[in-house]
C-alpha positions in Angstrom: 0.0 -0.1 0.1 2.8 2.2 0.7 4.3 1.7 -2.4 1.5 2.2 -4.4 0.9 5.6 -2.5 4.5 7.1 -3.9 4.1 9.4 -6.5 5.1 7.9 -10.2 8.2 10.1 -11.7 8.1 10.1 -15.6 11.3 10.7 -17.5 11.1 13.5 -20.6 12.7 11.9 -23.0 14.7 14.1 -25.9 12.6 14.4 -28.8 13.7 14.9 -32.4 12.4 17.8 -34.4 10.3 15.4 -36.2 8.6 14.3 -33.7 8.1 17.8 -32.0 6.5 18.7 -35.2 4.0 15.6 -35.4 3.0 16.2 -31.7 2.2 20.0 -32.5 0.3 18.9 -35.7 -2.1 16.6 -33.6 -2.3 19.0 -31.0 -3.3 21.8 -32.7 -4.8 20.6 -36.1 -6.2 17.2 -35.0 -5.6 14.2 -37.6 -3.3 15.6 -39.8 -4.2 14.5 -43.3 -0.2 14.5 -44.3 2.3 15.1 -42.0 3.7 18.5 -40.6 7.2 19.0 -41.1 9.3 21.6 -39.2 9.8 23.4 -41.8 6.4 25.0 -42.2 6.5 26.1 -38.2 7.3 29.5 -38.3 9.9 30.9 -36.2 12.6 33.5 -36.8 12.4 37.4 -36.6 10.8 37.6 -40.1 13.1 37.9 -43.1 16.1 36.2 -45.3 17.1 34.1 -42.9 13.7 32.9 -40.6 11.2 30.4 -41.7 7.8 31.8 -43.1 6.2 29.0 -42.5 5.0 28.7 -46.3 6.7 25.5 -48.6 6.1 27.1 -52.5 6.3 25.0 -55.5 6.8 27.6 -58.1 6.5 26.4 -61.6 8.0 28.8 -64.4 10.3 29.9 -62.1 13.2 30.3 -64.5 11.0 32.5 -66.5 10.4 36.5 -66.3 7.9 36.7 -63.9 9.7 33.8 -61.8 12.6 35.6 -61.2 11.1 38.0 -59.3 8.5 35.8 -57.8 11.3 34.1 -56.3 12.7 37.2 -55.4 10.1 38.1 -53.0 9.4 34.4 -51.7 13.4 33.9 -50.6 13.4 37.2 -48.9 10.5 36.4 -46.6 12.0 32.6 -45.1 9.9 30.8 -47.8 11.7 26.9 -49.2 11.1 27.2 -52.1 11.1 24.1 -54.7 11.9 25.2 -58.0 11.4 22.7 -61.4 12.9 23.1 -64.2 14.0 21.5 -67.4 16.4 23.9 -68.5 20.4 23.7 -67.7 21.5 24.0 -64.5 23.7 26.9 -65.8 20.1 28.8 -66.3 19.3 28.7 -62.9 22.4 30.5 -61.7 20.4 33.7 -61.0 17.9 32.4 -58.6 20.9 30.6 -56.3 21.5 33.8 -54.3 17.7 34.9 -53.9 17.3 32.6 -50.8 19.0 31.4 -47.7 21.0 28.3 -47.9 18.9 25.2 -48.2 15.7 27.5 -48.8 15.8 26.6 -52.7 15.4 23.2 -53.9 16.2 22.9 -57.6 14.0 19.9 -58.9 14.3 18.3 -62.4 11.1 17.8 -64.1 9.2 16.4 -67.0 5.6 18.1 -67.4 4.3 15.2 -69.7 4.8 13.1 -66.7 2.4 13.2 -63.9 4.5 11.5 -61.7 6.9 14.1 -62.1 4.3 16.9 -61.3 3.1 14.9 -57.9 6.7 14.4 -57.0 7.3 18.4 -57.2 4.3 19.5 -54.8 4.1 16.4 -52.3 5.8 18.4 -49.6 4.4 21.9 -50.3 1.7 24.1 -48.4 1.1 26.5 -51.7 1.9 26.1 -55.7 2.6 29.1 -57.7 2.1 28.4 -61.6 3.5 30.6 -63.8 4.4 27.9 -67.0 3.7 30.7 -70.3 5.0 30.1 -73.7 5.0 33.5 -75.9 4.9 31.1 -79.4 3.9 27.4 -80.0 6.6 24.7 -80.8 6.3 21.5 -82.2 6.9 19.7 -78.6 4.7 22.8 -76.8 1.8 24.0 -78.1 -0.4 26.6 -76.6 -3.1 23.8 -75.3 -0.3 22.1 -73.7 0.9 24.7 -72.3 -2.1 26.9 -71.1 -4.7 23.7 -70.7 -3.2 20.3 -69.9 -0.1 21.3 -67.8 -2.3 23.7 -65.1 -4.9 20.8 -65.4 -2.4 18.2 -64.1 -0.9 20.4 -61.5 -4.1 21.2 -59.8 -5.1 17.7 -59.8 -2.1 16.5 -58.2 -2.0 19.8 -55.8 -5.2 18.9 -54.6 -4.5 15.3 -54.0 -1.4 16.2 -52.0 -3.0 18.2 -49.8 -2.0 21.8 -50.9 -3.4 24.4 -48.9 -3.7 27.0 -51.8 -3.1 27.3 -55.4 -2.3 30.1 -57.6 -2.6 30.0 -61.5 -1.1 33.0 -63.3 -3.0 33.8 -66.2 -4.1 36.9 -68.6 -6.1 39.8 -68.1 -7.6 39.6 -71.8 -7.9 35.6 -71.7 -11.2 34.7 -73.1 -12.8 32.1 -74.8 -14.1 34.0 -77.8 -10.7 35.6 -78.4 -8.8 35.6 -81.9 -5.7 35.2 -79.9 -5.6 31.6 -80.0 -3.0 31.6 -76.4 -6.1 33.4 -75.3 -8.8 31.1 -75.8 -6.2 28.4 -74.4 -5.5 30.6 -71.5 -9.6 30.8 -71.2 -10.3 26.9 -71.3 -7.0 26.7 -68.5 -8.7 28.8 -66.2 -12.0 26.6 -66.4 -10.0 23.2 -66.0 -8.2 24.8 -63.2 -11.1 26.1 -61.5 -12.7 22.2 -61.6 -10.1 20.6 -60.5 -9.3 22.9 -58.0 -12.4 25.1 -56.5 -10.5 27.1 -54.0 -7.7 28.4 -56.9 -6.7 32.0 -57.0 -6.4 33.1 -60.2 -4.4 35.9 -61.5 -5.0 38.1 -64.4 -2.5 40.6 -64.9 -2.2 43.0 -68.4 0.7 42.9 -70.5 3.8 43.0 -67.7 6.9 45.6 -68.6 10.6 45.0 -66.7 13.9 44.8 -67.8 13.4 41.6 -69.8 10.0 41.6 -71.2 8.5 41.0 -74.4 6.4 44.3 -74.1 8.9 47.7 -74.3 11.8 45.7 -75.7 9.5 44.2 -78.5 8.2 47.6 -80.0 12.0 49.0 -79.4 13.4 46.8 -81.2 11.5 47.4 -84.4 13.3 50.6 -85.4 15.1 47.8 -87.2 12.7 47.9 -90.1 11.8 51.0 -92.2 9.7 53.1 -89.9 7.2 51.9 -87.4 4.6 49.7 -88.9 1.1 49.8 -86.6 -2.3 48.5 -87.3 -4.5 51.5 -87.6 -1.7 53.4 -86.3 -2.3 51.8 -82.8 -5.1 54.7 -82.7 -7.7 51.9 -82.1 -5.8 49.7 -79.5 -5.4 50.9 -75.8 -3.1 49.1 -73.2 -2.7 49.4 -69.3 0.7 47.6 -69.0 1.8 46.4 -65.1 5.1 46.6 -63.6 6.4 43.1 -63.1 7.8 43.9 -59.5 4.2 44.8 -58.6 2.8 41.5 -60.1 5.3 39.4 -58.0 4.1 41.5 -54.7 0.9 40.9 -55.4 1.1 37.1 -55.8 3.3 37.2 -52.7 0.4 39.1 -50.7 -2.0 36.3 -51.9 -0.3 33.5 -50.9 -0.4 35.1 -47.0 -3.9 36.4 -47.6 -6.3 33.6 -46.2 -9.0 35.3 -47.7 -7.8 35.1 -51.2 -8.8 31.8 -51.8 -11.5 31.0 -54.5 -11.1 34.9 -55.7 -10.1 36.2 -59.3 -7.6 39.5 -59.5 -6.8 41.6 -61.9 -3.9 43.5 -62.2 -3.4 46.3 -64.1 -1.4 49.7 -64.3 -2.5 52.9 -63.0 -2.4 54.7 -66.7 -4.1 53.4 -69.8 -2.8 54.1 -73.0 -3.4 54.2 -76.7 -0.4 52.1 -78.4 0.3 55.1 -80.7 1.3 57.4 -77.6 2.8 54.5 -75.9 5.1 53.4 -78.6 5.9 57.6 -79.0 6.8 57.5 -75.3 9.3 54.1 -75.8 10.9 56.0 -78.6 11.2 58.8 -77.0 12.9 57.6 -73.8 14.9 55.5 -76.2 15.8 58.4 -78.2 15.1 56.8 -81.5 13.0 58.5 -84.2 9.5 57.6 -84.7 8.6 57.3 -88.0 5.2 55.3 -88.2 2.9 53.8 -90.5 -0.3 52.1 -90.7 0.0 48.0 -92.0 -3.2 46.2 -92.8 -4.0 43.2 -90.5 -3.6 40.5 -93.1 -0.2 42.3 -93.8 0.9 42.1 -90.6 -0.2 38.3 -90.1 1.3 37.3 -93.7 4.7 39.2 -91.9 4.5 37.4 -88.9 4.0 33.9 -90.8 7.6 34.4 -92.5 9.3 34.8 -89.2 7.5 32.1 -87.6 9.2 29.8 -90.1 12.6 30.9 -88.1 13.8 27.7 -86.4 14.8 30.1 -83.7 12.9 32.5 -81.5 10.4 34.1 -83.8 10.3 38.2 -83.8 6.6 37.8 -83.5 3.9 35.3 -84.5 0.1 35.4 -85.9 -1.0 35.0 -82.4 1.5 38.1 -80.8 -0.1 40.0 -83.9 -3.4 39.3 -82.6 -3.0 39.9 -78.9 -1.0 43.1 -79.5 -4.3 44.4 -81.9 -6.7 43.9 -78.7 -7.3 46.5 -76.2 -6.9 45.3 -72.4 -10.0 44.9 -70.6 -11.6 46.7 -68.2 -12.8 44.5 -65.1 -13.7 46.6 -62.8 -15.3 44.6 -60.9 -12.5 42.3 -60.1 -10.2 42.6 -57.1 -6.9 44.2 -57.8 -3.5 45.3 -56.5 -4.8 47.8 -54.7 -7.3 45.8 -52.7 -4.2 44.0 -51.5 -2.5 47.0 -50.2 0.4 47.0 -53.3 0.2 50.4 -55.1 0.9 50.0 -59.1 4.2 51.7 -60.5 3.5 54.2 -63.6 5.0 52.9 -66.4 6.9 56.5 -66.5 9.0 55.8 -63.4 10.3 52.4 -64.8 10.8 52.5 -68.5 14.2 54.0 -68.2 15.5 50.7 -66.5 14.5 48.5 -69.8 14.6 51.2 -72.8 18.2 52.7 -71.4 20.0 49.4 -73.7 18.1 50.6 -76.4 19.8 54.4 -76.8 22.9 55.5 -78.4 26.1 56.2 -76.5 25.2 60.0 -77.3 22.0 59.8 -75.7 23.2 56.6 -72.9 23.6 59.0 -69.6 20.3 61.5 -70.7 17.9 62.1 -67.9 14.2 60.5 -68.7 12.8 64.1 -67.9 13.9 64.8 -71.3 10.8 62.4 -72.7 7.4 63.9 -72.6 4.9 61.6 -70.4 2.4 59.9 -72.8 -0.5 60.6 -72.9 -3.4 58.7 -71.2 -7.0 57.6 -71.6 -9.5 58.3 -69.1 -11.6 54.5 -68.1 
């Protein structure tokens, strides 16, 4: 009886990180559907060397927009899985964007479902930035904008991913004359069906140092004059800065109420294409000699460029996209709703267009160029 009355002494055994994570998951969230790794438990003071709690798989990270998204995710302490199919030397610019061990490079094949499943298996956030400017024999617009997003959404849902962000385009429409925009509209529907809580991002034409928007028009100086359909007087564009889009995507990743929402990311100013191209040449200090080129002639010229075995200067699909005016989607949420103030084109155009100047004008200030006329909307 005396022995039974003595209190029992329980020895506390040391536990590993994985055991602590499992105990925390069972205590806070109940029976988990997937094992909680210690990498998703936030700790630190915030910043690059802390842990944000996000484990993100970013498809298309090696592209134009991807490098900016990786930079913003890395500076807040996110562990990032980067699927790639390019040469490893093409990834070098991404390596300094995260702390030691926070960037994980994973070779993948978009045609293999198992490859995509392996990439999202341990993530709680998946961002799809996969895109293509022109079709090839191996990758059509249907493959890039419909099939791959659908598989990513299906595998993300099977893996128990908490949030999926899919980047499309502002002008995506099933009735669009541009095949790429039609495919993107179908891709949005496929993603919604496979992952109902997915967040859709619809940016307008994105400009930045490595873009194919401002640089495209600036490179047209190699032609005799500046060919524009209807002189660009019937087309209106509202370009958005690439860093604003990347910041908006990261804000969406951290915002719980963004699940299932659709966002339209546009710039603060709207321009006629004629005025926009005129401003591009003013900043680049190049002569602006516009002349009208009929739509059918532009498409015939683009067809000739499509025969090139290298990156085509333009395509018929790009001609259709340039011809379209950006939609006005005032009923959708935008950058301002996420606390991101859109950057005017006039403040950042010089970063892209300075390399198109001659040596004489290389260091000339941007104030010498008259701002482009805007359109009320």
